[in-house]
N, C-alpha and C positions, 0 to 999 in steps of 0.2 A: 553624583551617585558615591555613596561612601565606599571606601576601599576595605577589604577584609584584612584582618590582622593575620600573621602567620599561623597562630593557635587556631583561629576560625577556619582558615583554609585547610589546615590539617584534619581538623574534626569533620569537615566537609568531605575532604577526599577519602577519610576512612569510611564515612557513612555510605559514600556511593560505591566504594570498591569492595566493601565486605557485606552490603546489604543486597539480597536478591529482591528485586521489585516483584510485587504481588500484583497480578492482573485479575480484575474482577469482570468477567465476560458478560455478567448480567446487566452492566451498565452501559449506556450507549457511548460511542466514542469512535474515533477514526479506525482503530485497529479491530475493534469488535465488529464493526460494520463492513469493512472492506477486506480484512484478512481472509474471511470465509470465501470471498470470491477471487482469490488468486487462482490463476491456472498456469500450467507449464506447457509451453509449446516448443517445438523444435526450432532451431535457428532459421531455416528458410521462412517459417510461418511468422516468426518474431520480426524478421526482416521486412516481410510483406506488410505486416500490420503497422510497423513504424513508418514505412514509406506512405501507405495509404492514410495513415493519420496526419502525417505532414501535409499531405496533398489535399486533404479535405478539412482539415483543422477540426478534427474530431479526435477523441480518445480512442486508444486501441479497444477498450471495453464498449464503446457505442458501435465501432465497426463490427465487432464480434456480435453483438446484440442484434444489428441489423442483418447479419448474415444467418443467424439462428432463425429469426423471424421469417426470413426469405425461405429458408428450408421447411420450416413448419407450414408456411402457407402453401407451398408447392406440393407438400405431401397430402393436403387435404383435398 
């Protein structure tokens, strides 16, 4: 892999420090697909979700999804 010259590194540094990235949410990508799904929970709930996720080898979102589906089916 070729190394950058000092001049190239300075230009790249200037580009990244002085340029605000533009995000196009109409295009699919990780952040456009997943950032809308972020939720905020209290510390107790977060600890429970982490512990259950480790014990069941599932993600916290999978656990929340299961809990929501259980509540919906119980209400019907």
